Biopython code that builds the backbone (N, CA, C, O; Angstrom):
import numpy as np
from Bio.PDB.StructureBuilder import StructureBuilder

atoms = [
    (1, "MET", "N", (-3.114, -7.841, 15.442)),
    (1, "MET", "CA", (-2.175, -7.103, 14.573)),
    (1, "MET", "C", (-2.237, -7.646, 12.948)),
    (1, "MET", "O", (-1.652, -8.724, 12.845)),
    (2, "ASN", "N", (-2.597, -7.334, 12.135)),
    (2, "ASN", "CA", (-2.910, -7.762, 10.541)),
    (2, "ASN", "C", (-1.510, -6.938, 10.151)),
    (2, "ASN", "O", (-1.437, -5.831, 10.685)),
    (3, "LEU", "N", (-0.556, -7.262, 9.424)),
    (3, "LEU", "CA", (0.392, -6.614, 8.762)),
    (3, "LEU", "C", (0.760, -7.545, 7.026)),
    (3, "LEU", "O", (1.358, -8.580, 6.732)),
    (4, "ALA", "N", (-0.010, -6.433, 6.210)),
    (4, "ALA", "CA", (0.032, -7.488, 4.636)),
    (4, "ALA", "C", (1.563, -6.923, 4.201)),
    (4, "ALA", "O", (1.806, -5.717, 4.160)),
    (5, "ILE", "N", (2.409, -7.805, 3.931)),
    (5, "ILE", "CA", (3.590, -7.703, 3.233)),
    (5, "ILE", "C", (3.758, -7.979, 1.825)),
    (5, "ILE", "O", (3.596, -9.197, 1.755)),
    (6, "GLY", "N", (3.990, -7.545, 0.672)),
    (6, "GLY", "CA", (3.857, -8.032, -0.657)),
    (6, "GLY", "C", (4.222, -6.885, -1.523)),
    (6, "GLY", "O", (4.131, -5.673, -1.331)),
    (7, "MET", "N", (4.781, -7.773, -2.805)),
    (7, "MET", "CA", (4.901, -6.796, -3.830)),
    (7, "MET", "C", (4.959, -7.501, -5.544)),
    (7, "MET", "O", (5.842, -8.325, -5.784)),
    (8, "ASN", "N", (4.276, -7.226, -6.302)),
    (8, "ASN", "CA", (3.840, -7.452, -7.505)),
    (8, "ASN", "C", (4.634, -7.038, -8.213)),
    (8, "ASN", "O", (4.242, -6.016, -8.775)),
    (9, "LEU", "N", (6.193, -7.522, -8.637)),
    (9, "LEU", "CA", (7.094, -6.647, -9.463)),
    (9, "LEU", "C", (7.376, -7.243, -10.556)),
    (9, "LEU", "O", (7.478, -8.469, -10.527)),
    (10, "ALA", "N", (7.565, -6.552, -11.747)),
    (10, "ALA", "CA", (7.777, -7.672, -12.770)),
    (10, "ALA", "C", (8.982, -8.630, -12.278)),
    (10, "ALA", "O", (8.924, -9.742, -12.803)),
    (11, "GLY", "N", (9.829, -8.484, -11.575)),
    (11, "GLY", "CA", (10.847, -9.252, -11.091)),
    (11, "GLY", "C", (10.200, -10.638, -10.764)),
    (11, "GLY", "O", (10.834, -11.666, -11.001)),
    (12, "GLY", "N", (8.764, -10.687, -10.144)),
    (12, "GLY", "CA", (8.331, -11.984, -10.216)),
    (12, "GLY", "C", (8.073, -12.061, -8.738)),
    (12, "GLY", "O", (7.462, -13.056, -8.346)),
    (13, "MET", "N", (8.542, -10.930, -7.633)),
    (13, "MET", "CA", (8.247, -11.426, -6.254)),
    (13, "MET", "C", (6.958, -11.878, -5.713)),
    (13, "MET", "O", (6.120, -11.196, -6.302)),
    (14, "LYS", "N", (6.420, -12.598, -4.976)),
    (14, "LYS", "CA", (5.315, -12.825, -4.661)),
    (14, "LYS", "C", (4.806, -12.178, -3.711)),
    (14, "LYS", "O", (5.506, -11.513, -2.947)),
    (15, "THR", "N", (3.263, -12.282, -3.584)),
    (15, "THR", "CA", (2.814, -11.372, -2.602)),
    (15, "THR", "C", (2.580, -12.279, -1.018)),
    (15, "THR", "O", (1.758, -13.194, -1.083)),
    (16, "GLY", "N", (3.140, -12.090, 0.101)),
    (16, "GLY", "CA", (2.809, -12.612, 1.118)),
    (16, "GLY", "C", (2.030, -11.722, 2.109)),
    (16, "GLY", "O", (1.732, -10.530, 2.026)),
    (17, "ARG", "N", (1.776, -12.673, 3.108)),
    (17, "ARG", "CA", (0.786, -11.866, 4.259)),
    (17, "ARG", "C", (1.241, -12.578, 5.544)),
    (17, "ARG", "O", (1.556, -13.751, 5.745)),
    (18, "LEU", "N", (1.172, -11.433, 6.404)),
    (18, "LEU", "CA", (1.807, -11.972, 7.834)),
    (18, "LEU", "C", (0.857, -11.484, 8.614)),
    (18, "LEU", "O", (0.469, -10.316, 8.590)),
    (19, "THR", "N", (0.304, -12.662, 9.586)),
    (19, "THR", "CA", (-0.689, -11.993, 10.217)),
    (19, "THR", "C", (-0.520, -12.585, 11.574)),
    (19, "THR", "O", (-0.356, -13.788, 11.780)),
    (20, "VAL", "N", (-0.568, -11.729, 12.411)),
    (20, "VAL", "CA", (-0.079, -11.464, 14.024)),
    (20, "VAL", "C", (-1.685, -11.234, 14.898)),
    (20, "VAL", "O", (-2.118, -10.108, 15.145)),
    (21, "ALA", "N", (-2.429, -12.541, 15.290)),
    (21, "ALA", "CA", (-3.989, -11.980, 15.670)),
    (21, "ALA", "C", (-3.678, -11.735, 17.565)),
    (21, "ALA", "O", (-2.858, -12.412, 18.185)),
    (22, "THR", "N", (-4.240, -11.018, 17.974)),
    (22, "THR", "CA", (-4.358, -10.995, 19.588)),
    (22, "THR", "C", (-5.926, -10.363, 19.837)),
    (22, "THR", "O", (-6.511, -9.500, 19.183)),
    (23, "ASP", "N", (-6.363, -11.101, 20.994)),
    (23, "ASP", "CA", (-7.482, -10.459, 21.603)),
    (23, "ASP", "C", (-8.136, -9.348, 20.955)),
    (23, "ASP", "O", (-9.255, -9.346, 20.444)),
    (24, "SER", "N", (-7.239, -8.333, 21.042)),
    (24, "SER", "CA", (-7.953, -7.228, 20.736)),
    (24, "SER", "C", (-8.143, -6.537, 18.971)),
    (24, "SER", "O", (-8.565, -5.431, 18.632)),
    (25, "ASP", "N", (-7.713, -7.529, 18.234)),
    (25, "ASP", "CA", (-7.611, -7.743, 17.073)),
    (25, "ASP", "C", (-8.642, -8.362, 16.464)),
    (25, "ASP", "O", (-9.007, -7.853, 15.405)),
    (26, "THR", "N", (-9.382, -9.613, 16.959)),
    (26, "THR", "CA", (-10.147, -10.688, 16.788)),
    (26, "THR", "C", (-11.606, -9.826, 16.083)),
    (26, "THR", "O", (-12.032, -10.196, 14.989)),
    (27, "ASP", "N", (-12.018, -9.116, 16.550)),
    (27, "ASP", "CA", (-13.762, -8.405, 16.113)),
    (27, "ASP", "C", (-13.093, -7.520, 15.271)),
    (27, "ASP", "O", (-14.307, -7.334, 15.183)),
    (28, "HIS", "N", (-12.619, -6.980, 14.753)),
    (28, "HIS", "CA", (-12.130, -5.869, 13.627)),
    (28, "HIS", "C", (-12.906, -5.982, 12.465)),
    (28, "HIS", "O", (-12.890, -6.946, 11.701)),
    (29, "VAL", "N", (-13.477, -5.132, 12.371)),
    (29, "VAL", "CA", (-13.992, -5.273, 10.438)),
    (29, "VAL", "C", (-13.128, -4.213, 9.556)),
    (29, "VAL", "O", (-13.216, -3.051, 9.954)),
    (30, "TYR", "N", (-12.591, -4.361, 8.812)),
    (30, "TYR", "CA", (-11.717, -3.527, 7.707)),
    (30, "TYR", "C", (-12.502, -3.403, 6.732)),
    (30, "TYR", "O", (-13.282, -4.291, 6.389)),
    (31, "LYS", "N", (-12.353, -1.912, 5.978)),
    (31, "LYS", "CA", (-12.793, -1.292, 5.024)),
    (31, "LYS", "C", (-11.289, -1.441, 4.214)),
    (31, "LYS", "O", (-10.226, -1.237, 4.800)),
    (32, "VAL", "N", (-11.379, -1.847, 2.708)),
    (32, "VAL", "CA", (-10.248, -2.087, 1.972)),
    (32, "VAL", "C", (-10.442, -1.098, 0.611)),
    (32, "VAL", "O", (-11.296, -1.357, -0.238)),
    (33, "ILE", "N", (-9.711, -0.154, 0.533)),
    (33, "ILE", "CA", (-9.580, 0.606, -0.802)),
    (33, "ILE", "C", (-8.472, 0.624, -1.648)),
    (33, "ILE", "O", (-7.417, 0.291, -1.110)),
    (34, "GLU", "N", (-8.430, 0.914, -2.796)),
    (34, "GLU", "CA", (-7.112, 0.602, -3.634)),
    (34, "GLU", "C", (-6.695, 2.003, -3.849)),
    (34, "GLU", "O", (-7.476, 2.945, -3.989)),
    (35, "LEU", "N", (-5.368, 2.070, -3.865)),
    (35, "LEU", "CA", (-5.373, 3.601, -4.229)),
    (35, "LEU", "C", (-3.548, 3.684, -5.293)),
    (35, "LEU", "O", (-2.587, 2.931, -5.134)),
    (36, "VAL", "N", (-3.617, 4.342, -5.848)),
    (36, "VAL", "CA", (-1.811, 4.700, -6.337)),
    (36, "VAL", "C", (-1.313, 5.942, -6.077)),
    (36, "VAL", "O", (-1.764, 7.048, -6.372)),
    (37, "GLY", "N", (0.042, 5.504, -5.266)),
    (37, "GLY", "CA", (0.875, 6.816, -5.000)),
    (37, "GLY", "C", (1.936, 7.070, -6.015)),
    (37, "GLY", "O", (2.504, 6.100, -6.514)),
    (38, "THR", "N", (2.154, 7.894, -6.254)),
    (38, "THR", "CA", (3.313, 8.473, -7.255)),
    (38, "THR", "C", (4.267, 9.390, -6.882)),
    (38, "THR", "O", (4.033, 10.367, -6.172)),
    (39, "SER", "N", (5.465, 9.063, -7.398)),
    (39, "SER", "CA", (6.407, 9.890, -7.358)),
    (39, "SER", "C", (7.519, 9.862, -8.135)),
    (39, "SER", "O", (7.819, 8.709, -8.444)),
    (40, "GLU", "N", (8.445, 10.930, -8.689)),
    (40, "GLU", "CA", (9.229, 11.261, -9.202)),
    (40, "GLU", "C", (11.016, 10.575, -8.773)),
    (40, "GLU", "O", (11.921, 10.315, -9.566)),
    (41, "ILE", "N", (11.007, 10.467, -7.505)),
    (41, "ILE", "CA", (12.212, 9.929, -6.585)),
    (41, "ILE", "C", (12.239, 8.381, -6.629)),
    (41, "ILE", "O", (13.300, 7.905, -7.032)),
    (42, "SER", "N", (11.133, 7.400, -6.240)),
    (42, "SER", "CA", (11.326, 6.370, -6.000)),
    (42, "SER", "C", (10.173, 5.787, -5.672)),
    (42, "SER", "O", (9.193, 6.443, -5.319)),
    (43, "VAL", "N", (10.187, 4.186, -5.780)),
    (43, "VAL", "CA", (9.027, 3.686, -5.483)),
    (43, "VAL", "C", (8.621, 3.838, -3.816)),
    (43, "VAL", "O", (7.460, 4.042, -3.464)),
    (44, "ASP", "N", (9.549, 3.731, -3.030)),
    (44, "ASP", "CA", (9.516, 3.779, -1.498)),
    (44, "ASP", "C", (8.875, 5.481, -1.406)),
    (44, "ASP", "O", (8.101, 5.746, -0.486)),
    (45, "GLU", "N", (9.136, 6.210, -2.087)),
    (45, "GLU", "CA", (8.635, 7.757, -1.880)),
    (45, "GLU", "C", (7.160, 7.584, -2.466)),
    (45, "GLU", "O", (6.206, 7.837, -1.731)),
    (46, "ALA", "N", (6.943, 7.118, -3.898)),
    (46, "ALA", "CA", (5.239, 6.595, -3.973)),
    (46, "ALA", "C", (4.642, 6.100, -3.082)),
    (46, "ALA", "O", (3.571, 6.619, -2.765)),
    (47, "ILE", "N", (4.962, 5.313, -2.601)),
    (47, "ILE", "CA", (4.150, 4.445, -1.300)),
    (47, "ILE", "C", (3.918, 5.397, -0.176)),
    (47, "ILE", "O", (2.851, 5.489, 0.433)),
    (48, "LYS", "N", (4.806, 5.977, 0.017)),
    (48, "LYS", "CA", (4.838, 6.986, 1.380)),
    (48, "LYS", "C", (3.713, 8.503, 0.673)),
    (48, "LYS", "O", (2.770, 9.020, 1.270)),
    (49, "ASN", "N", (4.085, 8.767, -0.300)),
    (49, "ASN", "CA", (3.142, 10.070, -0.836)),
    (49, "ASN", "C", (1.428, 9.331, -0.718)),
    (49, "ASN", "O", (0.478, 9.904, -0.184)),
    (50, "GLY", "N", (1.378, 7.925, -1.373)),
    (50, "GLY", "CA", (-0.166, 7.546, -1.278)),
    (50, "GLY", "C", (-0.729, 7.644, -0.052)),
    (50, "GLY", "O", (-1.785, 8.254, 0.118)),
    (51, "LEU", "N", (0.131, 6.866, 1.215)),
    (51, "LEU", "CA", (-0.188, 6.522, 2.483)),
    (51, "LEU", "C", (-0.192, 7.807, 3.235)),
    (51, "LEU", "O", (-0.684, 7.910, 4.358)),
    (52, "GLY", "N", (0.344, 8.737, 2.617)),
    (52, "GLY", "CA", (0.870, 10.060, 3.445)),
    (52, "GLY", "C", (-1.017, 10.829, 3.124)),
    (52, "GLY", "O", (-1.790, 11.131, 4.034)),
    (53, "ARG", "N", (-1.274, 10.950, 1.805)),
    (53, "ARG", "CA", (-2.474, 11.569, 1.262)),
    (53, "ARG", "C", (-3.603, 10.424, 1.702)),
    (53, "ARG", "O", (-4.706, 10.961, 1.600)),
    (54, "ALA", "N", (-3.724, 9.193, 2.104)),
    (54, "ALA", "CA", (-4.806, 8.548, 2.448)),
    (54, "ALA", "C", (-4.880, 8.927, 4.187)),
    (54, "ALA", "O", (-5.854, 9.131, 4.911)),
    (55, "ASN", "N", (-3.675, 8.920, 4.422)),
    (55, "ASN", "CA", (-3.505, 9.487, 6.099)),
    (55, "ASN", "C", (-4.434, 11.052, 6.661)),
    (55, "ASN", "O", (-4.924, 11.459, 7.715)),
    (56, "ALA", "N", (-4.315, 11.457, 5.497)),
    (56, "ALA", "CA", (-4.872, 12.861, 5.536)),
    (56, "ALA", "C", (-6.045, 13.101, 5.802)),
    (56, "ALA", "O", (-6.429, 13.819, 6.725)),
    (57, "THR", "N", (-7.091, 12.205, 4.585)),
    (57, "THR", "CA", (-8.542, 11.980, 4.720)),
    (57, "THR", "C", (-9.133, 10.830, 5.459)),
    (57, "THR", "O", (-10.292, 10.714, 5.857)),
    (58, "LEU", "N", (-8.325, 10.156, 5.554)),
    (58, "LEU", "CA", (-9.248, 8.514, 6.532)),
    (58, "LEU", "C", (-8.409, 8.257, 7.853)),
    (58, "LEU", "O", (-7.213, 8.464, 8.059)),
    (59, "LYS", "N", (-9.385, 7.746, 8.683)),
    (59, "LYS", "CA", (-9.166, 7.298, 10.181)),
    (59, "LYS", "C", (-8.325, 5.823, 10.034)),
    (59, "LYS", "O", (-8.211, 5.000, 9.126)),
    (60, "HIS", "N", (-7.922, 5.912, 11.101)),
    (60, "HIS", "CA", (-7.377, 4.097, 11.578)),
    (60, "HIS", "C", (-6.649, 3.331, 10.438)),
    (60, "HIS", "O", (-6.672, 2.100, 10.438)),
    (61, "LEU", "N", (-6.153, 3.864, 9.695)),
    (61, "LEU", "CA", (-5.485, 2.943, 8.356)),
    (61, "LEU", "C", (-4.782, 1.888, 9.300)),
    (61, "LEU", "O", (-4.352, 2.169, 10.419)),
    (62, "ARG", "N", (-4.718, 0.605, 8.697)),
    (62, "ARG", "CA", (-3.988, -0.358, 9.519)),
    (62, "ARG", "C", (-2.825, -0.937, 8.745)),
    (62, "ARG", "O", (-1.729, -1.165, 9.257)),
    (63, "TRP", "N", (-3.166, -1.187, 7.333)),
    (63, "TRP", "CA", (-2.224, -2.293, 6.478)),
    (63, "TRP", "C", (-2.124, -1.203, 5.081)),
    (63, "TRP", "O", (-2.756, -0.223, 4.684)),
    (64, "PHE", "N", (-0.954, -1.998, 4.621)),
    (64, "PHE", "CA", (-1.345, -2.004, 2.875)),
    (64, "PHE", "C", (-0.723, -3.156, 2.022)),
    (64, "PHE", "O", (0.157, -3.835, 2.550)),
    (65, "GLU", "N", (-1.057, -3.387, 0.932)),
    (65, "GLU", "CA", (-0.190, -4.324, 0.337)),
    (65, "GLU", "C", (0.010, -3.639, -0.560)),
    (65, "GLU", "O", (-0.644, -2.596, -0.583)),
    (66, "VAL", "N", (1.000, -3.904, -1.705)),
    (66, "VAL", "CA", (1.706, -3.570, -2.799)),
    (66, "VAL", "C", (1.248, -4.510, -3.901)),
    (66, "VAL", "O", (1.670, -5.646, -4.117)),
    (67, "LEU", "N", (0.184, -3.750, -4.647)),
    (67, "LEU", "CA", (-0.190, -4.784, -6.084)),
    (67, "LEU", "C", (0.450, -4.719, -7.317)),
    (67, "LEU", "O", (0.587, -5.638, -8.124)),
    (68, "GLN", "N", (0.900, -3.360, -7.424)),
    (68, "GLN", "CA", (1.570, -3.317, -8.669)),
    (68, "GLN", "C", (2.650, -2.327, -8.975)),
    (68, "GLN", "O", (2.248, -1.207, -8.662)),
    (69, "VAL", "N", (3.553, -2.308, -9.338)),
    (69, "VAL", "CA", (4.106, -1.261, -9.451)),
    (69, "VAL", "C", (4.633, -0.757, -11.420)),
    (69, "VAL", "O", (5.059, -1.473, -12.327)),
    (70, "ARG", "N", (4.363, 0.566, -11.379)),
    (70, "ARG", "CA", (4.359, 0.858, -12.678)),
    (70, "ARG", "C", (5.362, 2.147, -12.993)),
    (70, "ARG", "O", (5.451, 2.938, -12.053)),
    (71, "GLY", "N", (6.074, 2.447, -14.100)),
    (71, "GLY", "CA", (6.443, 3.703, -14.285)),
    (71, "GLY", "C", (6.588, 4.305, -15.445)),
    (71, "GLY", "O", (6.288, 3.655, -16.446)),
    (72, "GLN", "N", (7.070, 5.659, -15.596)),
    (72, "GLN", "CA", (6.910, 6.133, -16.858)),
    (72, "GLN", "C", (8.230, 6.600, -17.215)),
    (72, "GLN", "O", (8.905, 7.367, -16.527)),
    (73, "ILE", "N", (8.639, 5.985, -18.576)),
    (73, "ILE", "CA", (9.969, 6.429, -19.081)),
    (73, "ILE", "C", (9.938, 7.950, -19.982)),
    (73, "ILE", "O", (9.135, 8.429, -20.783)),
    (74, "GLU", "N", (10.998, 8.329, -19.513)),
    (74, "GLU", "CA", (11.440, 9.643, -19.927)),
    (74, "GLU", "C", (12.864, 9.680, -20.176)),
    (74, "GLU", "O", (13.728, 9.650, -19.299)),
    (75, "GLY", "N", (13.128, 9.770, -21.875)),
    (75, "GLY", "CA", (14.484, 9.811, -22.010)),
    (75, "GLY", "C", (15.316, 8.480, -21.859)),
    (75, "GLY", "O", (16.510, 8.552, -21.567)),
    (76, "GLY", "N", (14.792, 7.453, -22.025)),
    (76, "GLY", "CA", (15.526, 6.406, -21.337)),
    (76, "GLY", "C", (15.583, 6.003, -20.367)),
    (76, "GLY", "O", (15.982, 4.851, -20.198)),
    (77, "HIS", "N", (15.106, 6.999, -19.081)),
    (77, "HIS", "CA", (15.038, 6.609, -18.033)),
    (77, "HIS", "C", (13.964, 6.623, -17.055)),
    (77, "HIS", "O", (12.900, 7.161, -17.359)),
    (78, "VAL", "N", (14.129, 6.081, -15.893)),
    (78, "VAL", "CA", (12.454, 6.163, -15.287)),
    (78, "VAL", "C", (12.499, 7.718, -14.915)),
    (78, "VAL", "O", (13.482, 8.311, -14.472)),
    (79, "GLY", "N", (11.026, 8.352, -15.227)),
    (79, "GLY", "CA", (10.470, 9.713, -14.917)),
    (79, "GLY", "C", (9.793, 9.754, -13.870)),
    (79, "GLY", "O", (9.962, 10.613, -13.004)),
    (80, "HIS", "N", (8.836, 8.724, -13.803)),
    (80, "HIS", "CA", (7.823, 8.583, -12.584)),
    (80, "HIS", "C", (7.725, 7.197, -12.401)),
    (80, "HIS", "O", (7.726, 6.357, -13.301)),
    (81, "TYR", "N", (7.602, 6.904, -10.641)),
    (81, "TYR", "CA", (6.838, 6.027, -10.591)),
    (81, "TYR", "C", (5.398, 5.959, -10.229)),
    (81, "TYR", "O", (4.951, 6.941, -9.637)),
    (82, "GLN", "N", (4.646, 5.030, -10.469)),
    (82, "GLN", "CA", (3.254, 4.663, -9.907)),
    (82, "GLN", "C", (3.094, 3.163, -9.079)),
    (82, "GLN", "O", (3.288, 2.036, -9.534)),
    (83, "VAL", "N", (2.715, 3.522, -7.852)),
    (83, "VAL", "CA", (2.645, 2.089, -7.033)),
    (83, "VAL", "C", (0.948, 2.312, -6.639)),
    (83, "VAL", "O", (0.332, 3.268, -6.169)),
    (84, "THR", "N", (0.512, 0.847, -7.108)),
    (84, "THR", "CA", (-1.283, 0.568, -6.767)),
    (84, "THR", "C", (-0.894, 0.037, -5.628)),
    (84, "THR", "O", (0.139, -0.584, -5.378)),
    (85, "MET", "N", (-1.895, 0.353, -4.866)),
    (85, "MET", "CA", (-1.708, -0.388, -3.291)),
    (85, "MET", "C", (-2.932, -0.918, -3.006)),
    (85, "MET", "O", (-3.768, -0.446, -3.778)),
    (86, "LYS", "N", (-3.526, -1.903, -2.024)),
    (86, "LYS", "CA", (-4.629, -1.691, -1.114)),
    (86, "LYS", "C", (-4.488, -1.348, 0.148)),
    (86, "LYS", "O", (-3.513, -1.817, 0.735)),
    (87, "VAL", "N", (-5.400, -0.462, 0.879)),
    (87, "VAL", "CA", (-5.084, -0.267, 2.043)),
    (87, "VAL", "C", (-6.053, -0.699, 3.040)),
    (87, "VAL", "O", (-7.203, -0.722, 2.601)),
    (88, "GLY", "N", (-5.942, -0.987, 4.041)),
    (88, "GLY", "CA", (-7.033, -1.524, 4.695)),
    (88, "GLY", "C", (-7.040, -0.633, 5.929)),
    (88, "GLY", "O", (-5.978, -0.454, 6.526)),
    (89, "PHE", "N", (-8.174, -0.058, 6.353)),
    (89, "PHE", "CA", (-8.585, 0.856, 7.717)),
    (89, "PHE", "C", (-9.597, 0.176, 8.274)),
    (89, "PHE", "O", (-10.261, -0.646, 7.642)),
    (90, "THR", "N", (-9.891, 0.621, 10.149)),
    (90, "THR", "CA", (-10.889, -0.174, 10.425)),
    (90, "THR", "C", (-11.910, 0.817, 10.840)),
    (90, "THR", "O", (-11.524, 1.924, 11.216)),
    (91, "LEU", "N", (-13.337, 0.496, 10.806)),
    (91, "LEU", "CA", (-14.383, 1.145, 10.772)),
    (91, "LEU", "C", (-14.336, 1.782, 12.199)),
    (91, "LEU", "O", (-13.727, 1.265, 13.136)),
    (92, "GLU", "N", (-15.112, 3.077, 12.285)),
    (92, "GLU", "CA", (-15.035, 3.181, 13.879)),
    (92, "GLU", "C", (-16.563, 2.621, 14.312)),
    (92, "GLU", "O", (-17.421, 2.211, 13.530)),
    (93, "GLY", "N", (-16.645, 2.698, 15.494)),
    (93, "GLY", "CA", (-17.947, 1.963, 16.110)),
    (93, "GLY", "C", (-17.834, 0.665, 16.182)),
    (93, "GLY", "O", (-18.758, -0.011, 16.634)),
]
sb = StructureBuilder()
sb.init_structure("model")
sb.init_model(0)
sb.init_chain("A")
sb.init_seg("    ")
for serial, (resi, resn, name, xyz) in enumerate(atoms, 1):
    if name == "N":
        sb.init_residue(resn, " ", resi, " ")
    sb.init_atom(name, np.array(xyz, "f"), 0.0, 1.0, " ", f" {name:<3s}", serial, name[0])
structure = sb.get_structure()
């Protein structure tokens, strides 16, 4: 099982990767896409929205990695969150 954990935020958190391999995981081939999830509520909701939409159209999603967090300012407050992610999924066959 491969898990990608990380954030690249303005606060300077570094991207990390945790890898746990089992025999069934060693022969996987992954396709990696980049997508942007959005939300008016939170960064977490933006991630969930992006992954939820990807899950509705793609099969075998396995991991994600946050690349960038952006936001839109409205009236001096956060009006909208945008989270850019890499998403990996296994190919069929």
